[in-house]
C-alpha positions in Angstrom: -3.8 139.6 13.5 -5.4 142.0 15.6 -4.6 145.1 17.3 -5.4 143.9 20.5 -4.1 140.5 19.2 -1.1 142.1 18.9 -1.0 143.5 22.0 -2.0 140.8 23.7 1.8 139.2 21.8 3.8 142.1 23.5 2.6 142.0 26.7 3.8 138.0 27.6 7.2 138.7 29.5 8.2 134.9 27.8 8.2 136.7 24.6 9.6 139.3 22.1 7.4 140.2 18.9 8.3 141.7 16.0 5.7 142.8 13.4 5.8 142.2 9.9 3.6 145.0 8.6 4.2 145.2 4.4 8.0 145.7 4.1 8.4 147.4 7.6 8.5 145.5 11.2 6.9 147.1 13.9 6.4 146.6 17.8 4.0 147.9 20.6 3.6 148.8 24.2 5.9 146.5 26.1 7.6 145.6 23.5 8.9 148.8 22.2 10.0 149.5 25.5 12.7 146.9 25.7 13.7 147.7 21.8 13.7 150.9 22.2 15.9 150.3 25.9 18.3 147.3 24.8 18.8 147.5 20.7 18.3 150.8 19.3 16.7 154.3 20.3 13.9 155.0 17.4 11.4 157.6 17.8 7.5 156.1 19.4 4.7 156.6 18.8 1.2 156.9 20.6 -2.3 156.5 18.9 -5.6 156.3 20.9 -6.9 153.5 19.1 -10.6 153.3 19.2 -11.6 149.9 19.0 -9.7 148.8 22.2 -10.0 152.1 24.5 -6.2 152.8 24.8 -3.1 154.4 23.8 -1.2 152.1 21.8 2.8 152.7 21.5 4.7 151.4 18.4 7.3 152.3 16.5 8.6 150.5 13.6 11.8 150.2 11.0 12.3 148.8 7.4 12.7 145.5 7.6 15.3 145.6 5.3 17.9 146.3 7.9 18.0 142.6 8.4 19.0 142.0 4.7 21.3 144.4 4.8 23.2 143.2 8.1 22.2 146.6 10.0 20.9 144.0 12.6 20.7 140.2 12.4 18.5 138.2 15.2 21.5 136.6 16.7 22.3 140.8 17.4 18.5 141.0 18.7 19.1 137.4 20.9 22.3 138.2 22.3 20.9 142.3 23.2 17.3 140.3 24.4 19.0 137.5 26.5 17.3 135.6 24.4 18.3 132.0 23.8 17.0 131.5 20.2 14.3 132.5 17.8 11.7 130.9 15.2 
């Protein structure tokens, strides 16, 4: 999946997307802002992506947060007001 596809998914207000990238989960732009405001405050990074001609906001956290139980999909759903997850 390209960065432009990830950003397009992130701008859909009806979806919240976490992207698995190696051993990390990452969020981009709008999804990153929602996560930081409602779930947990992580350091937000900004990087200019030449291929799409704009700056992209993102953050990542270790996927092990889920396996350790520090972060669960149920917690995500509750704090985001989501009804379900796939």
